[in-house]
N, C-alpha and C positions, 0 to 999 in steps of 0.2 A: 411482512418480511418475505422477501423473494425466495423462490425455490432454487437452490444452488447445490446440487448433489455432486460429491466427489466420485461416487461409484454407485452402481446399482445395488450393491449390498447394503449401503447405508440407507438408501431409499426404502428397500424392502424391510429393513428393520423398523424404520419409522412407521411405515404403513401397517405392518403386522402388529406392532405395539398399539397403534391407534385402534385397529380393528378389534383386538382382544379386549382393550379397555372399554370400547363401546358396547361389546357384547356382555361383559362381565360386571360393569359398573353403571350406575345411574348418572353419575356426575362425570362428564367428559368435557374438558375445557381447553384441549390443545387444538387450535385451529390453524396452526402454521407449521411449516416444515423447517427443519434445521439440519445443519451439516455437522456430523459427528467427527471428532478426531478418532484416532485408533482406539483409545480407551473410552468406553461409554461412561456416562454419568453414573454416580452411585445410586443404589435403590432409593435412598432418602431424597436425592436430587430429582429422580424421576417421579417420586410420589409428590413432591412439591410442584413440579411442572404440570403433571397430568391431573392432579387432584383426585387420585384414586388410591385404594388401599394397597398395602404391601403384598397381599396375596395376589391381587390382580397384576401388579408389576412382575412378580415372580413367575406367574403363569405365562405372561406375555414373553418374558425373557426366555423361559424354558422352551416355548414353541419356536421362537426365532432361532434359538440354539440348535434345536432339532432339525432345522432347515439348513444348518451349516453356515449361517450368516454371521454368527458370533461364537465366541468361545469363552469359557469361564476359567480363570486362573485362581485357584483357591488362595484366599487371603489378599488378593489384589483387585479382583473385579472382572468385568466383562470387556472383551476386546473385539473389534471388527475382524472377522476372519477373511483375509484377503486371498482370493483364488485366482487372481489375474484377470478378473472381469473388467477390463478396460475397454476403450472404444475399439481396440483392434484384436484383443485376445478372444479366442473362441473356447470358452469353458462352459459346458452345459451342466448346471447344478440340478441333478435329478431329485435332490432333497427338497426343492422349493415347493413341489406339489403340482398337481395337474393343471395345466394351462397358465400357471403363474410365471413361467419363465419369460414370456414376451408380451404380457398383457398391458404393459405400461408404456407410455410414449417415450420414456427415457431409454428404452431398449432399442429404438430405432429400427424395428423390424417391419418390413413391408412384404406384400405378397402379390404375385402375378398368377391368376387362376388359369390353369391349362385345360382342365376338364371339370365340368360341373353338370352332372346328370343323375338319373336314377336308374338302377339296375336291379336285377334279381340275384340273390346270393347263390353262387355255385357251391359245390360241396366244401371247398376249402374256406370260402368266406363264411358259410354257415357254421363251420366248426370254430372259426375265430370269434364270431359274434354270438355263439351259442343259441342259434335260431334254426328254424327249419330251412331246408333248401328251397329256394324260390321266394324267400322273404325279401321284401323291398328294402333297398339300401340307397342312401345318398352316396355318390362317388365324387370325391373332390380331390383333384390333383392340383398342386400349386408349387411354383418356384418361390422360395423365400429369400429375402435379401436383408443382410445385416449391414447397416451403414452403406447401403446402395451396392454392396458386393454380394455376389451369389453365395448363399449360406447352405441351403439344402433343397432337395426335391422331396416333397411330402405327398404321399398317397394315402388319403384318409377315407374311411367308410363310416357312415352313421346309420343306425337302425331307424328306419322311418317311423315305425310305430311308436318310438320314444320321442323322436324329434320330427314331427310330421311336416314341418315347413322350415326350410333353410333358404337363405338368400345368397346370391353371388356376392352381394355387398359385404355380408358377414364373412365370407371366405376371403375377401380382400383385406380384412382387418383381423378380428378375433372371433372365430366360430364359437369358442367356449363362452366368451362373454355374451354373445347373442343368445346362446342356449340358456344360459343362466338367467338373463333378463327376460327372455320370452316365455320360458317354460318353468323357471324356478328350479332347474335341475342342478344339483350339486354333486359332481363326481367325487367319490370318497377315496378311491385307491386305484392304483394302476400297476401293471406288470410291464417291465422294460427288459428287452433283450438286446444286447449290443454284439454285433457280429461284423465280419468282413465278408462282403458278398460281391459276386461278379455282376456288373451292370449289363442290362440288355443294350442292344445297339441304340434303341430309341432313348433310353434313360441316359446313356453315356453322352449322346448328342446334346441333350438338354443341359447336362452339367458341364459340358465342354471337355469330356474325356474321350479317349479312344475306346472303341468297342471292346468289351471284355475286361475293362478296367475294374480292379477290386476297390471297393468303396466302404468306408465306415458306415454301418447301417444300424438304425435303431428301430426295433419293432415294439410297439406299445399297444396294450389293451387297457381300456379305461372302464371302470365299473361304477355303478350307482350303489347307494346304501343297501339296497336289497340284493346286491351281488349280480344284478343283471348287467351284461355288457351293453353299452350304448355307442361305443366307438372303438375302432382299432385302426392303426396306421403303420406305415413303413416310411421312414425318413432316410434318405441317402445324402450324406454330408459332402459338400464340395471341398472342404478344407481337410487335407490329409493329416494335418497336425491337430485336428479336433480333439479336445479332452473332455472326459466325462467325470463329474465329481458326485460322490454320494457320501453323506455323513451318517455315521453309525456311532452308537455309544452303548456302554454297558449300563443299562438302566438299573440293574441290581446294586450298582455301586453308588447310586445317587441317594 
């Protein structure tokens, strides 16, 4: 059966459900992709399709719901949560998790590397990465394109003692995927700060703005399970209508 996804949200649901099923159950039998309508299949239908237990299905649904991809209506079931993530809409779902926003071919994100080198952390960089001044960092600046249109300018730094070897090829695709595959590193949480910041003349030129232009900016710090920082970045978004989405729920009511 061919892969034909109506939206990234439906794909992420399928992938997350498969991943959790594979982690939690010994019998996984779904080897194809499907396109969901707005209303998801019932728990019983998912159990029949995936050949896993009810607890596994409920855990998978709960994880995907926490990412804001689906919503549950009591007495009715689960529904795809549409956020405007179409080919042209710029909605960044911060609930998806570290590196998951653009790791799949369906998202059509490409990168042009502007800077790829190694530097020693100054005082501000050391504070951000929680290391000593002078610690070696990878510095990677890149322009990112969504469906061939300029999406953002990302300035990222990686602690070299944690990621000793990075490649420019990985920077052109997915650095996080390379780190996961090469070092087995699984970032567990991140801190995100959304601000409006004045661009420098050089950054404004790269993004096609006038010097001094104020731009939507995301500062992100990514942590490992041991709470060590392995990466921090600043992203300047080219679309002034950029939207950010974050899902929250009252867990005490569940």
